[in-house]
C-alpha positions, 0 to 999 in steps of 0.5 A: 413568556418572552423566554419561552418564545426565545427558546422556541425560536432557538429550537426552530433554528436548530431544527432548520440547521440539522435538516439542511445539513448535508448527509455524507454518503458511503459507497461500497463496491467490489474490489477488482482482483487481477490474478496476475497481480494478486497483491495490488489493489485495483479500483474501478473508475469510470471516465466519460462512460468508459470503465478503467482499472485504477491501481490504488497507489499510496506511494504516488502523489498524482493520479495518472492515466495512460495515453490511450485515454484519448478515447475518452475525448481528452483535450491534451493540447496543454502539455507539460514536461515531467520526469517520473522516477520509479522505485528502481531509480529509472528516470523517464521523461516524457510529455504529459497532458493535463486535463480536468475530467468528470469521473465516478467511483461507484455512485460517487460523481466528481471532477478532478485533474488527471495527468495523461502519460506519454507513451514511454511513461505509460509503459511503467504502469502497464507493467503492473497490470494497471490502466491508470494510477489513483494517487494520493491527490485523490485517495486523501479526499476519502476514508477507505476500507478494504475488506479483503475477506469479502473483496469489498471496498467502502469509501466515504468522506466521513468515518466508516463503521468497521466490521471488526471481529472479536479476535482481531489484532490491529496494527496502527500506523500514523502517516504523513505526506510530503510534496512530491511524495506518497504516504510516509511514516516513522515506525519502530522495528524491534525497538529501533526507530526508522524514519520516512518509511514509504507505505506503498500499495503500488509496489512489490517485489519477489525472490525465488524460494523453493522453486517459486517466487515469494513476495517480500514484505519490507524492502529496506534501503541500504542504511536501514538494512545495515542498521537493523542487521547490526543491532538484531544480529541473528537473522537468516540471510540469502544472497540473491541476484536482486540483493540480500534477503533476510528471513526474520522469524518475528518482528515487532512493528510499533507495539504489534508483533508479526511472525515470519516476515521477509525483508531485503536490501535491494541495491536498486531502491535508493531512497525510502525503505518500503512497506509493500503491497504484499505486506498489506495483503497479509491482513484481513482488512485495511482502513485507510483513515485519510482524515486522521492520517492513520492506517489500521491493518486488521488480522484475525489469526483464526482465519488469516492463512497468509498472515503467518507465512508458513512457507517462510517458517519452514525455511527458517526452521531448517536453518535455525541449527546453523544460527545456533552453531554460529553463536547467534550471528547472522548466517549467510546462505548462497542461492546455490544452497537454496537450489539444493534444497529445492531438488533434494 
């Protein structure tokens, strides 16, 4: 009898514990698209009943907001002095206010630290069409699912159910964060190991190609670019004003193979090799798993036009004979030759 009573008592304890367990909520809302910056991810955030467009930036450590935020009633009497180094090594120092604010994303309400930028620093984020930047200090608190096909964002402190398709291919990337940095990872490109790659959804760059600007998927720093070119040999190179661009017919990232990727050595990028926002947008869906420190990029070849980059494939086909004539060595193509192609 006593054993039965003990069992009943234990069962009651378990029921109470489960009933008291807080249910983790999942939030879902529309991705804010900016036609002037189609590769960037913008998240609507409300502060003191004022809506803002925050750039989802995995390459930035802190959450930053333009000095115009004074309209929200911020008290920025307590100021500090910081130096912001941009991707092209431009250093801008300015006074920065620091405030603890109530904010909301969809129906999620919280309080957190925001760094209010001075006038000069605010110009940097204004150039990418953002009113503010959602940095890793906020991003890492949640798991994020970006479904680009439906222009929807889902975020939760718990695991998110993924709407994967039967023919999806998945690129999985493990990441880590460092003090003062963003989302870093060590990956293999065509069998070569590269360390401290920056996965940066807040960075992209272009080069002129067939009369229009083309986004670049990977920005190599000089050592990585040189190491890749020496070992791989046969790639098509273009000399441009911003550096040397290589059009690679296919590249294997870890165990995932992609066709037609564009990489460049940009002299202005002096630190990390960068996986850009444009690379992310070539996929159908991105799951940023903050809790397990994984990024999963999903693509269905049946419905992803951006994934294959047909424009780059056509250019590569044009110059494949030049590579064969050159016994497989790298072929350099001057900008003037590209201009001839545009007008032919």
